[in-house]
DSSP file (Angstrom, degrees, kcal/mol; ACC not computed):
  #  RESIDUE AA STRUCTURE BP1 BP2  ACC     N-H-->O    O-->H-N    N-H-->O    O-->H-N    TCO  KAPPA ALPHA  PHI   PSI    X-CA   Y-CA   Z-CA
    1    1 A M              0   0    0      0, 0.0     2,-0.5     0, 0.0     0, 0.0   0.000 360.0 360.0 360.0 123.1   23.4   47.6  -81.5
    2    2 A T        -     0   0    0      0, 0.0     2,-0.3     0, 0.0     0, 0.0  -0.803 360.0-140.3 -95.5 126.1   24.7   47.8  -78.0
    3    3 A T        -     0   0    0     -2,-0.5     3,-0.1     1,-0.1     0, 0.0  -0.607  24.9-112.1 -82.7 138.2   22.3   47.7  -75.0
    4    4 A A        -     0   0    0     -2,-0.3    -1,-0.1     1,-0.1     3,-0.1  -0.298  41.0 -98.8 -67.5 155.1   23.0   50.0  -72.1
    5    5 A P        -     0   0    0      0, 0.0     2,-0.4     0, 0.0    26,-0.3  -0.343  43.7 -91.9 -73.4 161.1   24.0   48.2  -68.9
    6    6 A V  E     -a   31   0A   0     24,-2.7    26,-2.8    -3,-0.1     2,-0.5  -0.543  38.3-126.2 -67.9 126.1   21.5   47.6  -66.2
    7    7 A R  E     -a   32   0A   0     -2,-0.4    46,-2.6    24,-0.2    47,-2.1  -0.645  38.4-179.3 -78.6 118.5   21.4   50.4  -63.7
    8    8 A V  E     -ab  33  54A   0     24,-2.4    26,-2.8    -2,-0.5    27,-0.9  -0.913  23.5-161.2-122.9 149.6   21.9   48.9  -60.3
    9    9 A V  E     -ab  35  55A   0     45,-1.4    47,-2.7    -2,-0.3     2,-0.6  -0.996  20.8-141.8-123.8 134.1   22.1   50.2  -56.6
   10   10 A V  E     -ab  36  56A   0     25,-1.8    27,-2.5    -2,-0.4     2,-0.8  -0.882  10.0-163.3 -96.5 114.7   23.7   47.9  -54.1
   11   11 A A  E     +ab  37  57A   0     45,-2.7    47,-2.2    -2,-0.6     2,-0.3  -0.833  35.8 132.8-105.9  92.3   22.2   47.8  -50.7
   12   12 A E        -     0   0    0     25,-1.6    49,-0.1    -2,-0.8    27,-0.1  -0.991  44.9-156.0-142.5 132.9   24.7   46.2  -48.3
   13   13 A D  S    S+     0   0    0     47,-0.4     2,-0.8    -2,-0.3     3,-0.1   0.658  75.5  88.9 -82.2 -17.5   26.0   47.2  -44.8
   14   14 A N     >  -     0   0    0      1,-0.2     4,-2.9     2,-0.1     5,-0.2  -0.737  65.1-160.6 -81.1 107.1   29.3   45.4  -45.1
   15   15 A D  H  > S+     0   0    0     -2,-0.8     4,-2.5     1,-0.2     5,-0.3   0.920  87.8  46.9 -58.3 -47.0   31.6   48.0  -46.6
   16   16 A A  H  > S+     0   0    0      1,-0.2     4,-2.1     2,-0.2    -1,-0.2   0.916 116.0  43.9 -68.7 -44.8   34.2   45.5  -47.8
   17   17 A F  H  > S+     0   0    0      1,-0.2     4,-2.4     2,-0.2     5,-0.2   0.942 115.4  49.2 -70.0 -40.9   31.7   43.1  -49.4
   18   18 A R  H  X S+     0   0    0     -4,-2.9     4,-2.5     2,-0.2    -2,-0.2   0.884 113.9  45.2 -65.9 -36.2   29.7   46.0  -51.0
   19   19 A E  H  X S+     0   0    0     -4,-2.5     4,-1.9    -5,-0.2    -1,-0.2   0.911 114.0  49.0 -71.1 -39.6   32.8   47.6  -52.5
   20   20 A T  H  X S+     0   0    0     -4,-2.1     4,-2.7    -5,-0.3    -2,-0.2   0.930 112.4  49.2 -59.3 -46.3   34.0   44.2  -53.7
   21   21 A L  H  X S+     0   0    0     -4,-2.4     4,-3.5     1,-0.2     5,-0.3   0.955 109.1  51.3 -58.6 -55.0   30.6   43.5  -55.2
   22   22 A E  H  X S+     0   0    0     -4,-2.5     4,-1.2    -5,-0.2    11,-0.2   0.875 111.1  48.0 -56.5 -36.3   30.4   46.8  -57.0
   23   23 A L  H  < S+     0   0    0     -4,-1.9     4,-0.5     2,-0.2     3,-0.4   0.961 115.4  44.3 -66.5 -55.7   33.8   46.3  -58.5
   24   24 A L  H >< S+     0   0    0     -4,-2.7     3,-1.8     1,-0.2     4,-0.5   0.927 111.7  52.2 -54.5 -51.7   33.0   42.6  -59.7
   25   25 A L  H 3< S+     0   0    0     -4,-3.5     6,-0.5     1,-0.3     3,-0.5   0.828 107.0  53.4 -63.1 -32.5   29.5   43.5  -61.0
   26   26 A G  T 3< S+     0   0    0     -4,-1.2    -1,-0.3    -3,-0.4    -2,-0.2   0.560  91.5  78.9 -78.2  -9.2   31.0   46.4  -63.2
   27   27 A L  S <  S+     0   0    0     -3,-1.8    -1,-0.2    -4,-0.5    -2,-0.2   0.852  88.6  50.9 -72.8 -35.8   33.7   44.1  -64.9
   28   28 A G  S    S-     0   0    0     -3,-0.5    -1,-0.2    -4,-0.5    -2,-0.1   0.741  98.0-128.2 -83.5 -26.9   31.4   42.4  -67.5
   29   29 A G  S    S+     0   0    0     -4,-0.4    -3,-0.1     2,-0.3    -2,-0.1   0.353  88.6  96.1  96.7 -12.6   29.8   45.5  -69.0
   30   30 A A  S    S+     0   0    0     -5,-0.2   -24,-2.7   -25,-0.1     2,-0.4   0.671  83.8  49.6 -88.7 -16.8   26.2   44.2  -68.5
   31   31 A I  E     -a    6   0A   0     -6,-0.5     2,-0.5   -26,-0.3    -2,-0.3  -0.966  58.8-165.6-125.5 137.8   25.8   46.1  -65.2
   32   32 A A  E     -a    7   0A   0    -26,-2.8   -24,-2.4    -2,-0.4     2,-0.7  -0.961  17.1-148.0-113.6 110.7   26.4   49.7  -64.1
   33   33 A V  E     +a    8   0A   0     -2,-0.5   -24,-0.2   -11,-0.2     3,-0.1  -0.722  20.1 178.2 -78.6 113.7   26.4   50.2  -60.3
   34   34 A V  E     -     0   0A   0    -26,-2.8     2,-0.3    -2,-0.7   -25,-0.2   0.537  58.2 -15.7 -95.3 -12.2   25.1   53.7  -60.1
   35   35 A G  E     -a    9   0A   0    -27,-0.9   -25,-1.8    -3,-0.1     2,-0.3  -0.973  54.0-132.2-176.9 176.4   25.1   53.8  -56.2
   36   36 A A  E     -a   10   0A   0     -2,-0.3     2,-0.4   -27,-0.2   -25,-0.2  -0.971   9.7-163.9-143.5 151.7   25.3   52.1  -52.9
   37   37 A A  E     -a   11   0A   0    -27,-2.5   -25,-1.6    -2,-0.3     6,-0.1  -0.998  12.2-160.2-141.4 137.5   23.4   52.1  -49.6
   38   38 A A  S    S+     0   0    0     -2,-0.4     2,-0.3   -27,-0.2   -27,-0.1   0.394  79.1  27.6 -95.0   0.9   24.3   50.9  -46.2
   39   39 A D  S  > S-     0   0    0     22,-0.2     4,-1.5   -27,-0.1    24,-0.2  -0.973  85.7-102.5-154.5 162.8   20.9   50.7  -44.8
   40   40 A G  H  > S+     0   0    0     22,-1.6     4,-1.9    24,-0.8     3,-0.4   0.879 117.5  51.2 -59.6 -46.5   17.3   50.2  -46.0
   41   41 A E  H  > S+     0   0    0     21,-0.3     4,-2.7     1,-0.2    -1,-0.2   0.886 109.3  50.2 -60.4 -39.6   16.3   53.7  -45.7
   42   42 A A  H  > S+     0   0    0      2,-0.2     4,-2.1     1,-0.2    -1,-0.2   0.790 106.5  56.8 -66.6 -26.8   19.2   54.8  -47.7
   43   43 A A  H  X S+     0   0    0     -4,-1.5     4,-1.5    -3,-0.4    -2,-0.2   0.929 107.2  48.6 -70.8 -45.9   18.3   52.2  -50.4
   44   44 A I  H >X S+     0   0    0     -4,-1.9     4,-1.1     2,-0.2     3,-0.8   0.962 111.0  49.1 -56.7 -52.6   14.9   53.7  -50.7
   45   45 A A  H >X S+     0   0    0     -4,-2.7     4,-2.1     1,-0.2     3,-0.7   0.905 106.0  58.5 -52.7 -42.0   16.4   57.3  -51.1
   46   46 A A  H 3X>S+     0   0    0     -4,-2.1     4,-3.2     1,-0.3     5,-0.5   0.852 100.8  56.6 -59.9 -36.7   18.8   56.0  -53.7
   47   47 A C  H <X5S+     0   0    0     -4,-1.5     4,-0.8    -3,-0.8    -1,-0.3   0.866 107.6  48.7 -67.3 -31.8   15.8   54.8  -55.9
   48   48 A E  H <<5S+     0   0    0     -4,-1.1    -2,-0.2    -3,-0.7    -1,-0.2   0.957 123.6  29.2 -70.5 -47.9   14.4   58.4  -55.9
   49   49 A T  H  <5S+     0   0    0     -4,-2.1    -2,-0.2     1,-0.2    -3,-0.2   0.831 128.9  33.5 -83.2 -32.8   17.7   60.0  -56.9
   50   50 A L  H  <5S-     0   0    0     -4,-3.2    -3,-0.2    -5,-0.3    -1,-0.2   0.557  84.5-147.5-106.0  -4.4   19.5   57.6  -58.9
   51   51 A Q     << -     0   0    0     -4,-0.8    -4,-0.1    -5,-0.5   -44,-0.1   0.876  25.6-175.1  42.6  57.0   16.5   55.8  -60.7
   52   52 A P        -     0   0    0      0, 0.0   -44,-0.2     0, 0.0     3,-0.1  -0.233  31.3-139.3 -71.6 172.0   18.1   52.2  -60.9
   53   53 A E  S    S+     0   0    0    -46,-2.6    28,-2.8     1,-0.3     2,-0.3   0.613  88.4  22.9 -99.3 -25.8   16.4   49.5  -62.7
   54   54 A V  E     -bc   8  81A   0    -47,-2.1   -45,-1.4    26,-0.2     2,-0.5  -0.994  60.7-154.7-138.7 146.8   17.4   47.0  -60.0
   55   55 A V  E     -bc   9  82A   0     26,-2.4    28,-2.7    -2,-0.3     2,-0.9  -0.992  15.6-146.3-114.4 131.2   18.4   47.2  -56.3
   56   56 A L  E     -bc  10  83A   0    -47,-2.7   -45,-2.7    -2,-0.5     2,-0.4  -0.854  30.3-159.7 -94.2 101.3   20.5   44.3  -55.1
   57   57 A M  E     -bc  11  84A   0     26,-2.3    28,-2.9    -2,-0.9     2,-0.2  -0.740  17.4-147.3-101.9 123.1   19.2   44.0  -51.5
   58   58 A D        -     0   0    0    -47,-2.2    28,-0.2    -2,-0.4     3,-0.1  -0.532  16.0-139.0 -79.7 157.5   20.8   42.4  -48.5
   59   59 A Y  S    S+     0   0    0     26,-0.4     7,-2.3     1,-0.2     2,-0.9   0.862  91.1  55.5 -85.1 -37.4   18.4   40.9  -46.0
   60   60 A R  S    S+     0   0    0      5,-0.2   -47,-0.4     6,-0.1    -1,-0.2  -0.835  72.8 150.3-101.4 101.8   20.0   42.1  -42.7
   61   61 A L        -     0   0    0     -2,-0.9   -22,-0.2    -3,-0.1     2,-0.1  -0.949  43.0-117.5-126.6 146.8   20.3   45.9  -43.0
   62   62 A P  S    S+     0   0    0      0, 0.0     2,-2.3     0, 0.0   -22,-1.6  -0.394  91.7  19.1 -81.1 172.2   20.2   48.4  -40.3
   63   63 A V  S    S+     0   0    0    -24,-0.2     2,-0.4   -23,-0.1   -24,-0.1  -0.447 139.9  17.6  67.9 -63.3   17.4   51.1  -40.0
   64   64 A L  S    S-     0   0    0     -2,-2.3   -24,-0.8     4,-0.0   -22,-0.1  -0.991  86.9-131.9-131.9 122.4   15.1   49.2  -42.3
   65   65 A D     >  -     0   0    0     -2,-0.4     4,-2.5     1,-0.1     5,-0.3  -0.143  34.1 -96.2 -67.6 171.9   15.7   45.5  -42.9
   66   66 A G  H  > S+     0   0    0     -7,-2.3     4,-1.9     1,-0.2     5,-0.2   0.811 120.5  53.3 -63.3 -26.6   15.6   44.1  -46.4
   67   67 A V  H  > S+     0   0    0     -8,-0.4     4,-2.5     2,-0.2    -1,-0.2   0.953 114.1  40.3 -71.2 -45.3   12.0   42.9  -46.3
   68   68 A R  H  > S+     0   0    0      1,-0.2     4,-2.8     2,-0.2     5,-0.2   0.952 117.5  49.2 -68.2 -43.6   10.6   46.3  -45.3
   69   69 A A  H  X S+     0   0    0     -4,-2.5     4,-2.1     2,-0.2    -1,-0.2   0.864 111.5  50.3 -54.4 -43.7   13.0   48.1  -47.6
   70   70 A T  H  X S+     0   0    0     -4,-1.9     4,-2.8    -5,-0.3     5,-0.3   0.919 110.9  48.7 -63.0 -47.6   12.0   45.8  -50.4
   71   71 A A  H  X S+     0   0    0     -4,-2.5     4,-2.1     1,-0.2    -2,-0.2   0.921 111.3  49.2 -61.1 -43.5    8.3   46.4  -49.8
   72   72 A A  H  X S+     0   0    0     -4,-2.8     4,-2.4     2,-0.2     5,-0.2   0.849 111.3  48.9 -64.7 -37.4    8.7   50.2  -49.6
   73   73 A I  H  X S+     0   0    0     -4,-2.1     4,-3.2    -5,-0.2     7,-0.2   0.959 111.1  50.0 -70.9 -48.7   10.7   50.3  -53.0
   74   74 A R  H  < S+     0   0    0     -4,-2.8    -2,-0.2    26,-0.2    -1,-0.2   0.897 115.8  43.2 -57.0 -38.6    8.1   48.1  -54.8
   75   75 A E  H  < S+     0   0    0     -4,-2.1    -1,-0.2    -5,-0.3    -2,-0.2   0.959 123.8  34.1 -71.4 -46.6    5.3   50.3  -53.6
   76   76 A A  H  < S+     0   0    0     -4,-2.4    -2,-0.2     1,-0.2    -3,-0.2   0.821 134.7  23.7 -77.3 -30.9    6.9   53.7  -54.2
   77   77 A Y    ><  +     0   0    0     -4,-3.2     3,-2.0    -5,-0.2    -1,-0.2  -0.659  66.4 172.4-135.3  70.8    9.0   52.8  -57.4
   78   78 A P  T 3  S+     0   0    0      0, 0.0    -1,-0.1     0, 0.0    -4,-0.1   0.711  77.4  63.8 -60.4 -22.6    7.1   49.7  -59.0
   79   79 A A  T 3  S+     0   0    0      2,-0.1     2,-0.6   -25,-0.0    -5,-0.1   0.690  87.4  86.2 -74.7 -17.5    9.4   50.0  -62.1
   80   80 A V    <   -     0   0    0     -3,-2.0   -26,-0.2    -7,-0.2     2,-0.2  -0.748  69.5-153.6 -92.8 120.6   12.5   49.1  -59.8
   81   81 A A  E     -c   54   0A   0    -28,-2.8   -26,-2.4    -2,-0.6     2,-0.4  -0.557   4.8-145.5 -84.7 154.2   13.1   45.3  -59.4
   82   82 A V  E     -c   55   0A   0     19,-0.4    21,-2.9   -28,-0.2    22,-0.7  -0.984  10.2-167.7-120.0 133.6   14.8   44.0  -56.3
   83   83 A V  E     -cd  56 104A   0    -28,-2.7   -26,-2.3    -2,-0.4     2,-0.3  -0.979  21.7-141.4-110.8 121.3   17.1   41.0  -56.2
   84   84 A A  E     -cd  57 105A   0     20,-2.9    22,-3.1    -2,-0.5     2,-0.4  -0.698  18.2-173.8 -91.6 143.4   17.7   39.9  -52.6
   85   85 A L  E     + d   0 106A   0    -28,-2.9   -26,-0.4    -2,-0.3     2,-0.3  -0.987  13.5 166.8-134.3 114.9   21.3   38.7  -51.8
   86   86 A T  E     - d   0 107A   0     20,-2.1    22,-1.9    -2,-0.4    23,-0.3  -0.940  43.4-131.5-133.6 150.4   21.8   37.3  -48.3
   87   87 A A  S    S-     0   0    0      1,-0.3     2,-0.4    -2,-0.3    22,-0.2   0.962  95.5 -15.6 -61.8 -52.9   24.5   35.4  -46.5
   88   88 A E        -     0   0    0     19,-0.1     2,-0.3    -3,-0.1    -1,-0.3  -0.989  67.0-179.5-152.6 141.5   22.0   33.0  -45.1
   89   89 A A        -     0   0    0     -2,-0.4    -3,-0.0    -3,-0.2    18,-0.0  -0.997  25.5-124.8-145.0 142.1   18.3   33.2  -44.9
   90   90 A S     >  -     0   0    0     -2,-0.3     4,-2.4     1,-0.1     5,-0.2  -0.351  36.9-103.5 -75.7 167.9   15.7   30.7  -43.5
   91   91 A P  H  > S+     0   0    0      0, 0.0     4,-2.3     0, 0.0    -1,-0.1   0.850 125.2  54.4 -55.7 -34.2   12.9   29.5  -45.7
   92   92 A R  H  > S+     0   0    0      2,-0.2     4,-2.8     1,-0.2     5,-0.2   0.951 108.3  48.8 -64.5 -52.5   10.6   31.9  -43.8
   93   93 A E  H  > S+     0   0    0      2,-0.2     4,-1.9     1,-0.2    -1,-0.2   0.858 109.3  49.4 -53.6 -43.8   12.9   34.7  -44.5
   94   94 A V  H  X S+     0   0    0     -4,-2.4     4,-2.2     2,-0.2    -1,-0.2   0.899 110.4  54.2 -62.9 -43.7   13.1   34.0  -48.2
   95   95 A D  H  X S+     0   0    0     -4,-2.3     4,-3.3    -5,-0.2     5,-0.3   0.948 106.5  50.4 -50.0 -53.4    9.3   33.8  -48.2
   96   96 A A  H  X S+     0   0    0     -4,-2.8     4,-2.2     1,-0.2    -1,-0.2   0.894 108.9  50.6 -58.2 -42.3    9.1   37.1  -46.7
   97   97 A L  H  <>S+     0   0    0     -4,-1.9     5,-2.6     2,-0.2     4,-0.3   0.921 114.3  45.1 -63.3 -44.9   11.4   38.7  -49.2
   98   98 A I  H ><5S+     0   0    0     -4,-2.2     3,-1.6     3,-0.2    -2,-0.2   0.916 111.5  51.4 -59.1 -48.7    9.4   37.2  -52.1
   99   99 A A  H 3<5S+     0   0    0     -4,-3.3    -2,-0.2     1,-0.3    -1,-0.2   0.855 105.8  56.9 -61.8 -34.0    6.2   38.2  -50.5
  100  100 A A  T 3<5S-     0   0    0     -4,-2.2    -1,-0.3    -5,-0.3   -26,-0.2   0.590 131.8 -90.4 -75.5  -6.8    7.6   41.9  -50.2
  101  101 A G  T < 5S+     0   0    0     -3,-1.6   -19,-0.4    -4,-0.3    -3,-0.2   0.325  70.7 156.2 119.9  -7.7    8.2   41.9  -54.0
  102  102 A A      < -     0   0    0     -5,-2.6    -1,-0.3    -6,-0.2   -19,-0.2  -0.288  40.1-141.6 -58.9 136.7   11.6   40.6  -54.4
  103  103 A F  S    S-     0   0    0    -21,-2.9     2,-0.3     1,-0.2   -20,-0.2   0.865  77.5 -27.3 -61.6 -40.1   12.3   39.1  -57.9
  104  104 A T  E     -d   83   0A   0    -22,-0.7   -20,-2.9    -7,-0.1     2,-0.4  -0.955  59.5-125.0-165.1 169.6   14.4   36.3  -56.5
  105  105 A C  E     -d   84   0A   0     -2,-0.3     2,-0.3   -22,-0.2   -20,-0.2  -0.992  28.1-179.8-133.0 123.9   16.6   35.6  -53.4
  106  106 A L  E     -d   85   0A   0    -22,-3.1   -20,-2.1    -2,-0.4     2,-0.3  -0.818  26.7-116.5-118.5 156.6   20.2   34.5  -53.9
  107  107 A T  E >   -d   86   0A   0     -2,-0.3     3,-2.0   -22,-0.2   -20,-0.2  -0.710  25.8-118.0 -97.9 152.6   22.9   33.7  -51.4
  108  108 A K  T 3  S+     0   0    0    -22,-1.9   -21,-0.1     1,-0.3    -1,-0.1   0.508 111.6  63.7 -69.4  -5.2   26.1   35.7  -51.2
  109  109 A D  T 3  S+     0   0    0    -23,-0.3    -1,-0.3   -22,-0.2     3,-0.1   0.351  77.1 117.7 -97.7   3.2   28.1   32.5  -52.1
  110  110 A E  S <  S-     0   0    0     -3,-2.0    -4,-0.0     1,-0.1     5,-0.0  -0.343  79.7 -89.7 -69.9 153.8   26.4   32.2  -55.6
  111  111 A R     >  -     0   0    0      1,-0.1     4,-1.7     4,-0.0     3,-0.4  -0.298  32.2-119.1 -57.6 144.1   28.7   32.5  -58.7
  112  112 A L  H  > S+     0   0    0      1,-0.2     4,-2.4     2,-0.2     5,-0.1   0.843 115.0  57.9 -59.7 -32.7   29.1   36.0  -59.9
  113  113 A E  H  > S+     0   0    0      1,-0.2     4,-2.7     2,-0.2    -1,-0.2   0.881 105.7  50.2 -61.6 -41.5   27.5   34.8  -63.3
  114  114 A T  H  > S+     0   0    0     -3,-0.4     4,-2.1     2,-0.2    -1,-0.2   0.895 110.8  47.3 -68.1 -38.2   24.4   33.7  -61.5
  115  115 A I  H  X S+     0   0    0     -4,-1.7     4,-2.3     2,-0.2    -2,-0.2   0.914 114.0  49.0 -72.5 -43.3   24.1   37.0  -59.6
  116  116 A V  H  X S+     0   0    0     -4,-2.4     4,-2.6     1,-0.2    -2,-0.2   0.890 110.7  49.6 -61.8 -43.9   24.5   38.9  -62.9
  117  117 A E  H  X S+     0   0    0     -4,-2.7     4,-1.9     2,-0.2    -2,-0.2   0.897 109.4  50.7 -55.7 -48.5   21.9   36.7  -64.6
  118  118 A A  H  X S+     0   0    0     -4,-2.1     4,-2.9     2,-0.2     5,-0.2   0.943 111.4  49.5 -61.4 -49.9   19.4   37.3  -61.9
  119  119 A I  H  X S+     0   0    0     -4,-2.3     4,-1.8     1,-0.2    -2,-0.2   0.944 113.7  44.2 -59.2 -47.0   19.9   41.1  -62.1
  120  120 A C  H  <>S+     0   0    0     -4,-2.6     5,-4.0    -5,-0.2    -1,-0.2   0.847 113.3  51.4 -72.9 -24.6   19.5   41.2  -65.9
  121  121 A A  H ><5S+     0   0    0     -4,-1.9     3,-1.2     3,-0.2    -2,-0.2   0.899 108.9  51.8 -74.2 -43.3   16.4   38.8  -65.7
  122  122 A A  H 3<5S+     0   0    0     -4,-2.9    -2,-0.2     1,-0.3    -1,-0.2   0.849 109.1  50.0 -59.3 -34.8   14.9   41.1  -63.1
  123  123 A A  T 3<5S-     0   0    0     -4,-1.8    -1,-0.3    -5,-0.2    -2,-0.2   0.448 121.9-109.3 -86.5   0.8   15.5   44.1  -65.4
  124  124 A G  T < 5S+     0   0    0     -3,-1.2     2,-0.3     1,-0.3    -3,-0.2   0.847  81.3 117.1  78.8  31.8   13.8   42.1  -68.3
  125  125 A R      < -     0   0    0     -5,-4.0    -1,-0.3    -6,-0.1     2,-0.2  -0.958  67.0-114.8-128.2 150.0   17.1   41.6  -70.2
  126  126 A A        -     0   0    0     -2,-0.3     2,-0.2    -3,-0.1    -9,-0.0  -0.592  41.0-106.6 -70.2 144.6   19.2   38.7  -71.2
  127  127 A A              0   0    0     -2,-0.2   -10,-0.1     1,-0.1    -1,-0.1  -0.539 360.0 360.0 -75.2 139.6   22.6   38.5  -69.6
  128  128 A A              0   0    0     -2,-0.2    -1,-0.1    -3,-0.0    -2,-0.0   0.473 360.0 360.0 -71.1 360.0   25.3   39.4  -72.0
């Protein structure tokens, strides 16, 4: 029995990084990137239309930052998990992401396998 891939929206304002991440996440078959957002408001809207299981959320986003977008997603769409992924975050910023409802907070230099494992765990699944 094959499990369907975890449906993910990538919220990242750096186009090159977002496109690379989308490509890499889709390689293993455990994750299906169903959409992308370049700002926090677009990430919230994507949850309405695309119904992802997980949003991979950057901390520093235009319009609404990752903390406010995470809080809004968790309030409006409690079934959607958020995994924060940031270039760097202070302990205070990490605490704010977790307090807003992020499942975990990773840095962008993590191994791809670690990011995939965190997304799968946030969706309540084991990584393939």
